[in-house]
DOZA-653068 format. One record per residue (C-alpha): residue number from 1; residue in three letters; x, y, z. Coordinates in steps of 0.5 Angstrom, whole numbers, plus 500, padded with zeros to 3 digits. Example, Ala and Ser with C-alpha at 12.3 -4.5 7.8 and 13.67 -1.06 7.14 Angstrom:
REM residues 2
+-----+-----+------+-------+-----+
:   k :   r : east : north :  up :
+-----+-----+------+-------+-----+
:   1 : ALA :  525 :   491 : 516 :
:   2 : SER :  527 :   498 : 514 :
+-----+-----+------+-------+-----+
This chain:
REM residues 425
+-----+-----+------+-------+-----+
:   k :   r : east : north :  up :
+-----+-----+------+-------+-----+
:   1 : UNK :  213 :   277 : 497 :
:   2 : UNK :  211 :   271 : 493 :
:   3 : UNK :  214 :   270 : 486 :
:   4 : UNK :  210 :   272 : 480 :
:   5 : UNK :  213 :   271 : 473 :
:   6 : UNK :  209 :   272 : 466 :
:   7 : UNK :  210 :   269 : 460 :
:   8 : UNK :  208 :   274 : 454 :
:   9 : UNK :  207 :   270 : 447 :
:  10 : UNK :  205 :   273 : 440 :
:  11 : UNK :  199 :   269 : 437 :
:  12 : UNK :  201 :   266 : 431 :
:  13 : UNK :  207 :   270 : 430 :
:  14 : UNK :  209 :   270 : 423 :
:  15 : UNK :  202 :   270 : 420 :
:  16 : UNK :  201 :   276 : 425 :
:  17 : UNK :  207 :   280 : 422 :
:  18 : UNK :  204 :   279 : 415 :
:  19 : UNK :  197 :   282 : 417 :
:  20 : UNK :  200 :   288 : 421 :
:  21 : UNK :  201 :   291 : 413 :
:  22 : UNK :  195 :   287 : 410 :
:  23 : UNK :  190 :   288 : 415 :
:  24 : UNK :  185 :   286 : 410 :
:  25 : UNK :  187 :   279 : 411 :
:  26 : UNK :  185 :   279 : 419 :
:  27 : UNK :  179 :   274 : 420 :
:  28 : UNK :  181 :   270 : 413 :
:  29 : UNK :  185 :   264 : 413 :
:  30 : UNK :  193 :   265 : 412 :
:  31 : UNK :  199 :   260 : 412 :
:  32 : UNK :  206 :   262 : 412 :
:  33 : UNK :  211 :   257 : 408 :
:  34 : UNK :  218 :   254 : 409 :
:  35 : UNK :  224 :   257 : 406 :
:  36 : UNK :  223 :   253 : 399 :
:  37 : UNK :  215 :   254 : 399 :
:  38 : UNK :  215 :   247 : 401 :
:  39 : UNK :  212 :   246 : 408 :
:  40 : UNK :  207 :   250 : 412 :
:  41 : UNK :  211 :   253 : 418 :
:  42 : UNK :  205 :   258 : 421 :
:  43 : UNK :  198 :   258 : 421 :
:  44 : UNK :  192 :   263 : 422 :
:  45 : UNK :  187 :   260 : 427 :
:  46 : UNK :  182 :   260 : 421 :
:  47 : UNK :  187 :   255 : 418 :
:  48 : UNK :  188 :   251 : 424 :
:  49 : UNK :  180 :   250 : 424 :
:  50 : UNK :  181 :   247 : 417 :
:  51 : UNK :  185 :   241 : 420 :
:  52 : UNK :  192 :   243 : 417 :
:  53 : UNK :  197 :   241 : 421 :
:  54 : UNK :  204 :   244 : 422 :
:  55 : UNK :  210 :   242 : 417 :
:  56 : UNK :  205 :   239 : 412 :
:  57 : UNK :  207 :   239 : 405 :
:  58 : UNK :  204 :   244 : 401 :
:  59 : UNK :  202 :   240 : 396 :
:  60 : UNK :  198 :   235 : 400 :
:  61 : UNK :  193 :   241 : 402 :
:  62 : UNK :  193 :   244 : 395 :
:  63 : UNK :  185 :   242 : 395 :
:  64 : UNK :  184 :   246 : 401 :
:  65 : UNK :  188 :   252 : 399 :
:  66 : UNK :  184 :   253 : 393 :
:  67 : UNK :  177 :   251 : 396 :
:  68 : UNK :  178 :   256 : 402 :
:  69 : UNK :  182 :   261 : 398 :
:  70 : UNK :  188 :   261 : 403 :
:  71 : UNK :  193 :   266 : 403 :
:  72 : UNK :  200 :   264 : 402 :
:  73 : UNK :  206 :   268 : 404 :
:  74 : UNK :  214 :   266 : 403 :
:  75 : UNK :  218 :   266 : 410 :
:  76 : UNK :  220 :   273 : 411 :
:  77 : UNK :  225 :   273 : 417 :
:  78 : UNK :  228 :   280 : 416 :
:  79 : UNK :  221 :   282 : 417 :
:  80 : UNK :  219 :   277 : 423 :
:  81 : UNK :  226 :   279 : 426 :
:  82 : UNK :  225 :   286 : 426 :
:  83 : UNK :  218 :   286 : 429 :
:  84 : UNK :  220 :   281 : 434 :
:  85 : UNK :  225 :   286 : 437 :
:  86 : UNK :  220 :   292 : 437 :
:  87 : UNK :  215 :   287 : 441 :
:  88 : UNK :  221 :   286 : 446 :
:  89 : UNK :  223 :   293 : 446 :
:  90 : UNK :  215 :   294 : 449 :
:  91 : UNK :  216 :   289 : 454 :
:  92 : UNK :  222 :   291 : 457 :
:  93 : UNK :  218 :   297 : 460 :
:  94 : UNK :  214 :   293 : 464 :
:  95 : UNK :  218 :   289 : 468 :
:  96 : UNK :  225 :   290 : 471 :
:  97 : UNK :  228 :   283 : 469 :
:  98 : UNK :  226 :   280 : 462 :
:  99 : UNK :  228 :   273 : 459 :
: 100 : UNK :  227 :   273 : 451 :
: 101 : UNK :  225 :   266 : 450 :
: 102 : UNK :  224 :   265 : 443 :
: 103 : UNK :  223 :   270 : 437 :
: 104 : UNK :  216 :   271 : 439 :
: 105 : UNK :  216 :   269 : 447 :
: 106 : UNK :  219 :   273 : 453 :
: 107 : UNK :  218 :   271 : 461 :
: 108 : UNK :  217 :   277 : 465 :
: 109 : UNK :  219 :   278 : 473 :
: 110 : UNK :  213 :   281 : 475 :
: 111 : UNK :  214 :   280 : 483 :
: 112 : UNK :  212 :   286 : 486 :
: 113 : UNK :  210 :   290 : 480 :
: 114 : UNK :  203 :   288 : 480 :
: 115 : UNK :  201 :   284 : 486 :
: 116 : UNK :  195 :   288 : 487 :
: 117 : UNK :  192 :   287 : 481 :
: 118 : UNK :  196 :   282 : 476 :
: 119 : UNK :  190 :   281 : 471 :
: 120 : UNK :  189 :   288 : 470 :
: 121 : UNK :  197 :   289 : 469 :
: 122 : UNK :  197 :   284 : 464 :
: 123 : UNK :  191 :   287 : 460 :
: 124 : UNK :  196 :   293 : 460 :
: 125 : UNK :  201 :   289 : 457 :
: 126 : UNK :  197 :   287 : 451 :
: 127 : UNK :  194 :   293 : 449 :
: 128 : UNK :  201 :   297 : 449 :
: 129 : UNK :  204 :   291 : 445 :
: 130 : UNK :  198 :   291 : 440 :
: 131 : UNK :  198 :   299 : 440 :
: 132 : UNK :  206 :   299 : 439 :
: 133 : UNK :  207 :   294 : 434 :
: 134 : UNK :  200 :   291 : 432 :
: 135 : UNK :  202 :   284 : 434 :
: 136 : UNK :  196 :   281 : 439 :
: 137 : UNK :  199 :   277 : 445 :
: 138 : UNK :  197 :   273 : 450 :
: 139 : UNK :  199 :   273 : 458 :
: 140 : UNK :  200 :   267 : 462 :
: 141 : UNK :  202 :   268 : 470 :
: 142 : UNK :  204 :   264 : 475 :
: 143 : UNK :  209 :   263 : 481 :
: 144 : UNK :  214 :   259 : 476 :
: 145 : UNK :  216 :   259 : 469 :
: 146 : UNK :  212 :   252 : 468 :
: 147 : UNK :  206 :   255 : 471 :
: 148 : UNK :  206 :   261 : 467 :
: 149 : UNK :  207 :   257 : 461 :
: 150 : UNK :  201 :   253 : 462 :
: 151 : UNK :  197 :   259 : 464 :
: 152 : UNK :  199 :   262 : 457 :
: 153 : UNK :  197 :   256 : 454 :
: 154 : UNK :  190 :   256 : 457 :
: 155 : UNK :  189 :   264 : 455 :
: 156 : UNK :  190 :   262 : 448 :
: 157 : UNK :  186 :   256 : 448 :
: 158 : UNK :  180 :   259 : 452 :
: 159 : UNK :  177 :   265 : 449 :
: 160 : UNK :  173 :   267 : 456 :
: 161 : UNK :  180 :   268 : 459 :
: 162 : UNK :  181 :   274 : 454 :
: 163 : UNK :  188 :   273 : 453 :
: 164 : UNK :  190 :   273 : 460 :
: 165 : UNK :  190 :   268 : 466 :
: 166 : UNK :  194 :   268 : 473 :
: 167 : UNK :  195 :   261 : 476 :
: 168 : UNK :  197 :   264 : 483 :
: 169 : UNK :  191 :   261 : 486 :
: 170 : UNK :  192 :   254 : 488 :
: 171 : UNK :  185 :   252 : 487 :
: 172 : UNK :  185 :   255 : 480 :
: 173 : UNK :  191 :   252 : 478 :
: 174 : UNK :  188 :   245 : 480 :
: 175 : UNK :  182 :   246 : 476 :
: 176 : UNK :  186 :   248 : 470 :
: 177 : UNK :  191 :   242 : 471 :
: 178 : UNK :  185 :   237 : 471 :
: 179 : UNK :  183 :   239 : 464 :
: 180 : UNK :  190 :   240 : 461 :
: 181 : UNK :  193 :   233 : 458 :
: 182 : UNK :  200 :   232 : 461 :
: 183 : UNK :  203 :   233 : 454 :
: 184 : UNK :  201 :   240 : 454 :
: 185 : UNK :  206 :   241 : 460 :
: 186 : UNK :  212 :   245 : 458 :
: 187 : UNK :  218 :   240 : 457 :
: 188 : UNK :  214 :   234 : 457 :
: 189 : UNK :  215 :   231 : 450 :
: 190 : UNK :  211 :   226 : 446 :
: 191 : UNK :  216 :   220 : 448 :
: 192 : UNK :  215 :   222 : 456 :
: 193 : UNK :  208 :   223 : 455 :
: 194 : UNK :  207 :   216 : 452 :
: 195 : UNK :  211 :   213 : 458 :
: 196 : UNK :  207 :   217 : 463 :
: 197 : UNK :  201 :   215 : 460 :
: 198 : UNK :  203 :   208 : 462 :
: 199 : UNK :  204 :   210 : 469 :
: 200 : UNK :  196 :   212 : 469 :
: 201 : UNK :  199 :   220 : 469 :
: 202 : UNK :  194 :   223 : 463 :
: 203 : UNK :  193 :   230 : 466 :
: 204 : UNK :  198 :   236 : 468 :
: 205 : UNK :  194 :   235 : 475 :
: 206 : UNK :  196 :   227 : 475 :
: 207 : UNK :  203 :   229 : 474 :
: 208 : UNK :  203 :   235 : 479 :
: 209 : UNK :  200 :   230 : 484 :
: 210 : UNK :  206 :   225 : 484 :
: 211 : UNK :  212 :   225 : 488 :
: 212 : UNK :  218 :   229 : 485 :
: 213 : UNK :  223 :   223 : 488 :
: 214 : UNK :  219 :   218 : 485 :
: 215 : UNK :  219 :   221 : 478 :
: 216 : UNK :  226 :   223 : 478 :
: 217 : UNK :  227 :   215 : 479 :
: 218 : UNK :  223 :   213 : 473 :
: 219 : UNK :  225 :   219 : 469 :
: 220 : UNK :  230 :   224 : 470 :
: 221 : UNK :  231 :   230 : 474 :
: 222 : UNK :  228 :   235 : 469 :
: 223 : UNK :  221 :   232 : 470 :
: 224 : UNK :  222 :   232 : 477 :
: 225 : UNK :  223 :   239 : 477 :
: 226 : UNK :  217 :   240 : 473 :
: 227 : UNK :  213 :   237 : 478 :
: 228 : UNK :  216 :   242 : 483 :
: 229 : UNK :  214 :   247 : 478 :
: 230 : UNK :  207 :   245 : 477 :
: 231 : UNK :  206 :   245 : 485 :
: 232 : UNK :  209 :   253 : 485 :
: 233 : UNK :  216 :   251 : 487 :
: 234 : UNK :  221 :   255 : 483 :
: 235 : UNK :  226 :   251 : 480 :
: 236 : UNK :  228 :   255 : 473 :
: 237 : UNK :  231 :   262 : 474 :
: 238 : UNK :  230 :   267 : 469 :
: 239 : UNK :  236 :   268 : 464 :
: 240 : UNK :  237 :   275 : 462 :
: 241 : UNK :  243 :   274 : 458 :
: 242 : UNK :  241 :   269 : 453 :
: 243 : UNK :  246 :   263 : 453 :
: 244 : UNK :  251 :   262 : 447 :
: 245 : UNK :  249 :   256 : 442 :
: 246 : UNK :  252 :   250 : 443 :
: 247 : UNK :  251 :   248 : 436 :
: 248 : UNK :  250 :   252 : 429 :
: 249 : UNK :  247 :   249 : 423 :
: 250 : UNK :  246 :   252 : 417 :
: 251 : UNK :  242 :   248 : 411 :
: 252 : UNK :  237 :   249 : 406 :
: 253 : UNK :  233 :   245 : 401 :
: 254 : UNK :  234 :   247 : 394 :
: 255 : UNK :  229 :   250 : 389 :
: 256 : UNK :  232 :   245 : 384 :
: 257 : UNK :  235 :   238 : 384 :
: 258 : UNK :  243 :   239 : 384 :
: 259 : UNK :  247 :   234 : 381 :
: 260 : UNK :  254 :   237 : 380 :
: 261 : UNK :  259 :   238 : 385 :
: 262 : UNK :  261 :   245 : 384 :
: 263 : UNK :  253 :   247 : 385 :
: 264 : UNK :  253 :   243 : 392 :
: 265 : UNK :  260 :   246 : 393 :
: 266 : UNK :  257 :   253 : 392 :
: 267 : UNK :  251 :   252 : 396 :
: 268 : UNK :  255 :   249 : 402 :
: 269 : UNK :  260 :   255 : 402 :
: 270 : UNK :  254 :   260 : 403 :
: 271 : UNK :  252 :   256 : 409 :
: 272 : UNK :  259 :   256 : 412 :
: 273 : UNK :  259 :   264 : 411 :
: 274 : UNK :  252 :   264 : 415 :
: 275 : UNK :  254 :   259 : 420 :
: 276 : UNK :  261 :   263 : 421 :
: 277 : UNK :  258 :   270 : 422 :
: 278 : UNK :  253 :   267 : 427 :
: 279 : UNK :  259 :   264 : 431 :
: 280 : UNK :  263 :   271 : 431 :
: 281 : UNK :  257 :   274 : 433 :
: 282 : UNK :  257 :   270 : 440 :
: 283 : UNK :  264 :   271 : 440 :
: 284 : UNK :  265 :   263 : 439 :
: 285 : UNK :  270 :   259 : 436 :
: 286 : UNK :  268 :   251 : 433 :
: 287 : UNK :  273 :   245 : 433 :
: 288 : UNK :  268 :   240 : 430 :
: 289 : UNK :  265 :   241 : 423 :
: 290 : UNK :  260 :   236 : 420 :
: 291 : UNK :  257 :   236 : 413 :
: 292 : UNK :  251 :   233 : 410 :
: 293 : UNK :  248 :   232 : 403 :
: 294 : UNK :  241 :   228 : 401 :
: 295 : UNK :  236 :   227 : 396 :
: 296 : UNK :  229 :   228 : 397 :
: 297 : UNK :  226 :   223 : 401 :
: 298 : UNK :  219 :   224 : 398 :
: 299 : UNK :  221 :   222 : 391 :
: 300 : UNK :  221 :   214 : 392 :
: 301 : UNK :  222 :   213 : 384 :
: 302 : UNK :  229 :   217 : 384 :
: 303 : UNK :  235 :   213 : 387 :
: 304 : UNK :  236 :   215 : 394 :
: 305 : UNK :  243 :   217 : 398 :
: 306 : UNK :  244 :   221 : 404 :
: 307 : UNK :  251 :   221 : 407 :
: 308 : UNK :  255 :   226 : 412 :
: 309 : UNK :  262 :   227 : 415 :
: 310 : UNK :  265 :   230 : 420 :
: 311 : UNK :  272 :   232 : 422 :
: 312 : UNK :  276 :   235 : 429 :
: 313 : UNK :  280 :   241 : 427 :
: 314 : UNK :  287 :   242 : 430 :
: 315 : UNK :  285 :   249 : 433 :
: 316 : UNK :  279 :   252 : 434 :
: 317 : UNK :  277 :   257 : 429 :
: 318 : UNK :  271 :   262 : 427 :
: 319 : UNK :  275 :   264 : 420 :
: 320 : UNK :  270 :   263 : 414 :
: 321 : UNK :  275 :   261 : 409 :
: 322 : UNK :  278 :   255 : 414 :
: 323 : UNK :  271 :   253 : 415 :
: 324 : UNK :  269 :   253 : 407 :
: 325 : UNK :  276 :   249 : 406 :
: 326 : UNK :  274 :   244 : 411 :
: 327 : UNK :  267 :   243 : 409 :
: 328 : UNK :  269 :   242 : 401 :
: 329 : UNK :  274 :   237 : 403 :
: 330 : UNK :  269 :   233 : 407 :
: 331 : UNK :  264 :   234 : 401 :
: 332 : UNK :  269 :   231 : 396 :
: 333 : UNK :  269 :   225 : 401 :
: 334 : UNK :  261 :   224 : 401 :
: 335 : UNK :  259 :   226 : 394 :
: 336 : UNK :  257 :   221 : 389 :
: 337 : UNK :  255 :   223 : 381 :
: 338 : UNK :  249 :   220 : 379 :
: 339 : UNK :  244 :   223 : 384 :
: 340 : UNK :  239 :   229 : 385 :
: 341 : UNK :  241 :   232 : 391 :
: 342 : UNK :  235 :   236 : 395 :
: 343 : UNK :  239 :   239 : 401 :
: 344 : UNK :  246 :   240 : 404 :
: 345 : UNK :  248 :   243 : 410 :
: 346 : UNK :  254 :   245 : 415 :
: 347 : UNK :  254 :   244 : 423 :
: 348 : UNK :  259 :   247 : 427 :
: 349 : UNK :  259 :   244 : 434 :
: 350 : UNK :  264 :   243 : 440 :
: 351 : UNK :  263 :   251 : 441 :
: 352 : UNK :  267 :   255 : 446 :
: 353 : UNK :  268 :   262 : 447 :
: 354 : UNK :  274 :   265 : 443 :
: 355 : UNK :  277 :   267 : 450 :
: 356 : UNK :  278 :   260 : 452 :
: 357 : UNK :  285 :   258 : 452 :
: 358 : UNK :  286 :   253 : 447 :
: 359 : UNK :  291 :   247 : 446 :
: 360 : UNK :  297 :   248 : 441 :
: 361 : UNK :  301 :   243 : 438 :
: 362 : UNK :  308 :   243 : 440 :
: 363 : UNK :  311 :   242 : 433 :
: 364 : UNK :  306 :   246 : 429 :
: 365 : UNK :  307 :   246 : 422 :
: 366 : UNK :  303 :   248 : 416 :
: 367 : UNK :  301 :   241 : 412 :
: 368 : UNK :  293 :   242 : 412 :
: 369 : UNK :  293 :   247 : 406 :
: 370 : UNK :  288 :   251 : 411 :
: 371 : UNK :  288 :   259 : 411 :
: 372 : UNK :  292 :   262 : 416 :
: 373 : UNK :  287 :   265 : 422 :
: 374 : UNK :  285 :   272 : 420 :
: 375 : UNK :  281 :   275 : 425 :
: 376 : UNK :  282 :   283 : 423 :
: 377 : UNK :  279 :   280 : 416 :
: 378 : UNK :  273 :   277 : 419 :
: 379 : UNK :  271 :   283 : 423 :
: 380 : UNK :  272 :   288 : 417 :
: 381 : UNK :  268 :   283 : 413 :
: 382 : UNK :  262 :   283 : 418 :
: 383 : UNK :  262 :   290 : 419 :
: 384 : UNK :  261 :   291 : 411 :
: 385 : UNK :  256 :   286 : 411 :
: 386 : UNK :  252 :   290 : 417 :
: 387 : UNK :  252 :   296 : 413 :
: 388 : UNK :  251 :   293 : 406 :
: 389 : UNK :  247 :   286 : 407 :
: 390 : UNK :  250 :   280 : 403 :
: 391 : UNK :  255 :   285 : 399 :
: 392 : UNK :  261 :   281 : 401 :
: 393 : UNK :  262 :   273 : 401 :
: 394 : UNK :  267 :   268 : 400 :
: 395 : UNK :  265 :   263 : 395 :
: 396 : UNK :  269 :   257 : 393 :
: 397 : UNK :  267 :   256 : 386 :
: 398 : UNK :  263 :   261 : 381 :
: 399 : UNK :  257 :   265 : 383 :
: 400 : UNK :  251 :   261 : 380 :
: 401 : UNK :  245 :   262 : 385 :
: 402 : UNK :  240 :   259 : 381 :
: 403 : UNK :  240 :   253 : 387 :
: 404 : UNK :  237 :   258 : 392 :
: 405 : UNK :  231 :   257 : 395 :
: 406 : UNK :  225 :   260 : 392 :
: 407 : UNK :  221 :   265 : 395 :
: 408 : UNK :  215 :   267 : 390 :
: 409 : UNK :  210 :   269 : 395 :
: 410 : UNK :  215 :   273 : 400 :
: 411 : UNK :  212 :   280 : 402 :
: 412 : UNK :  216 :   287 : 403 :
: 413 : UNK :  221 :   288 : 408 :
: 414 : UNK :  217 :   294 : 411 :
: 415 : UNK :  221 :   296 : 417 :
: 416 : UNK :  228 :   295 : 415 :
: 417 : UNK :  229 :   297 : 407 :
: 418 : UNK :  227 :   304 : 405 :
: 419 : UNK :  225 :   302 : 398 :
: 420 : UNK :  220 :   297 : 401 :
: 421 : UNK :  216 :   302 : 405 :
: 422 : UNK :  209 :   301 : 406 :
: 423 : UNK :  205 :   306 : 401 :
: 424 : UNK :  199 :   310 : 403 :
: 425 : UNK :  194 :   312 : 398 :
+-----+-----+------+-------+-----+
């Protein structure tokens, strides 16, 4: 039986989450902003039609916002994560295997499930998701992941598809690929697109018509696999269990410029705590810590400074206290007075499973002044914070949180907080 994979992708996900509880905004221009209300991270179709690009600073489009009365929302990740889990729970009922690809995308293995009429089945999926969650989705289908992605792109772009497209038919595939620029193919980035264009490859069909061996010599095995996938030969399997992150980064822009070491230390401690929680959630440890700080690159009139520092730990850890102590040591090495810092962050790398055997020092002695690893303490902290979110933290200096990113336009956490439930009048 031929393989049939489906990609279900939520339409303008963050905006759609806000509209579920604000139906008065359906059909009106809506934008969701980044953590500090500084940049655009999600746009409704009406905003895209106005020419607003992803990631553009808000101040650059303020005139458009005023002119078209664009509704602005601060990012509400608590709401978005819960709505995502509801969408994924709905999708699980439609396929024996599913890969959650991102917060708003999932691959479904539909082989043998709907071979007789896949388009009608995909419409059933769309109706079920909108009925259960209020989130509109598009469904792309094909014999490979890359073709399912391509079908989803077309289902979103062309309204005649009614949000569903099946690329199992080779003639339909050829017709579509001749219309789609090669840069829209999954896995083909801007640099690869430029190199392909120099070789006279401009559309997805041009790429599919190439020899995989020739493409592998000119580029790499990843692009060669893409060629094979475009021709209907599966090279990428469904990953039902999401792989652990190999790198964890926690950083934020500040609501105001920070000038003192203690302020940066407090912010960095907060980031280390969140990074450590993510590390423990996937049952991993890290042995490399990197800290970075920088001033605002958008203010050329102020002195500019950015620096980072890394350290390799003797023993891999997941203890919040060790990470905070290490990060603050690195911060003390790179911090300089006289600058107005706009952002700092921590990066954990060299990540491995906590059950993996580690290298022990033959002559181990405590000369680093680091806390002793205490797994039971960390487990207890995580249990408390799961029950009472953000009630328990490890602070390096003080409890001043005025540096926290502003979120002046944040909506309610309608689905996760009893105090913020929607009110019906």
